[in-house]
N, C-alpha and C positions, 0 to 999 in steps of 0.2 A: 269579136271573137270570144266565145265562151269556152272556158276550160273548167274541168272539174276533177275531183278526186273523191271517190266514195260518194258520200251524200253532200259534199261541200262543192258549191259552184261559185265561180266569181267571173266578173266581166272586166276585161282590159279596157281602159279608157284610151284606145288607140292601138296601133300596131305594137307588138312586143318589142321590136327593135327601137321604136320611139320611146317607149317606157324605159328601156334599159339606158338609152342615151340621156333621157331626162334625169335619171338617177346619178349621172355623172360619169358613167362608164363610156369609154371610147378612146380614140387615138391620143388625144391630149393627155388623158390620165395615164395611159400605157407608157407614154414617153416620160412623164414625170415620175411614175413608179420605177421605171428603169433607172432614172437618174438618182432617185432616193436609194435604191438597192445598191447601185454602184458606189455611192458614198459610204454605205455600211460595209462594203467589201474591201475598201482600201486598206484597213489594218491587217488583212489576211493575205494580201497579195505579196509574194516573196520579196519584191524589190520596191522600196518606197521612193526611189528616184529612177529616172530613165524611162525608156519606152514602154516597159511592161505596165507601169502604173499610169502613164500619161497618154499613150497612143491607143485610144479606144474609140469605137463608134457606137452611138446609141440610136437605134431606130425603133419605129413602132408602127403597128397596124391597128385596126379597130379592136383586136382581141389579144394582142401580144406585144410586149416590149422586149427588145433584144439588145444585149450588151456584147460587143465583139472586140476582143483584144487584137490589134492589128499587127503585132510583131510576130515573126514566124517562129519564135521560140516559146510563145505563150502556151501551146499545147504541151510542150515538154515540161514546162514549169507546173502546169495544171495537173498533169498525170504523175509528176513527182519523181520520175526515174530517168529522164533524159532519153527514153525510148520513143519511137514513133508509135502513137496510139492506134494507128490503123494496122500496122504490120506487127507491132510488138518487138521489132528488131531494135537493138541499141543504136543510137545515132549520136552524132556530135555536131554541134553547131557553135561556132565561135561567138555568135551573138548571145547565145544562151549563157555563156560564161563571163560576159563583159561587165556586169554590174554586181557588186557584192554588198550593197547597202540593204541588209535584210531587216525586215520588220520583226520585232520580238514575237508577234503573234502569227507570223507567216506559216502557211500551210499549203498543201498541194491543192485541195479542193476548196478554194477560198469562198466560193458562193455558198457551199453547204455550211462552212464554218460560220460565215456571216449570218446565215439564217438560223442556225442552231443557237447562236449566242444572242441574237437580237430580234427574234421573230416578233415579240410583243411591240418593240419600238418601231420596227419596219411597218407592221400592219397599222399601227397608230398613225404614223406619218403619211402612209398612203391613203388612209381614210380621211385625214385632214385635207389632203390634196384633192380627194374626190369631192369634198364639200364645195370647192371652188368651181367645179364643172357642172354641178347639178343645176337644173333649171327650175326646180320648185322645192319648197320646204315641206317637211312632213313631221 
């Protein structure tokens, strides 16, 4: 399959999806990237003990890793106001109030805080992980 841009043309050595997989991208990398990112998010999650920080599910597809907090008060903590993020109405959940061991860096949007503070380290660690999954050297 030939591709080109302006006067530059190049030839893939196989299907594009195979080339991408050979570079190390795919489900195993997505899963490991999500685990790496979850590790960097831990200092920003409001409670360092209990279900909010420990009950998570990490899944992956070929193109995306997903981190899901499994406790029902996670959305209330993430949005920071105790209100229902879908309706905006204030809500109260006794599980939301049960653990008070707050991280010193805790914030509502812990994924954004982790990325803002650690993007260089996160990308470095994910690129190191990608090296394990690539099938050829360049």
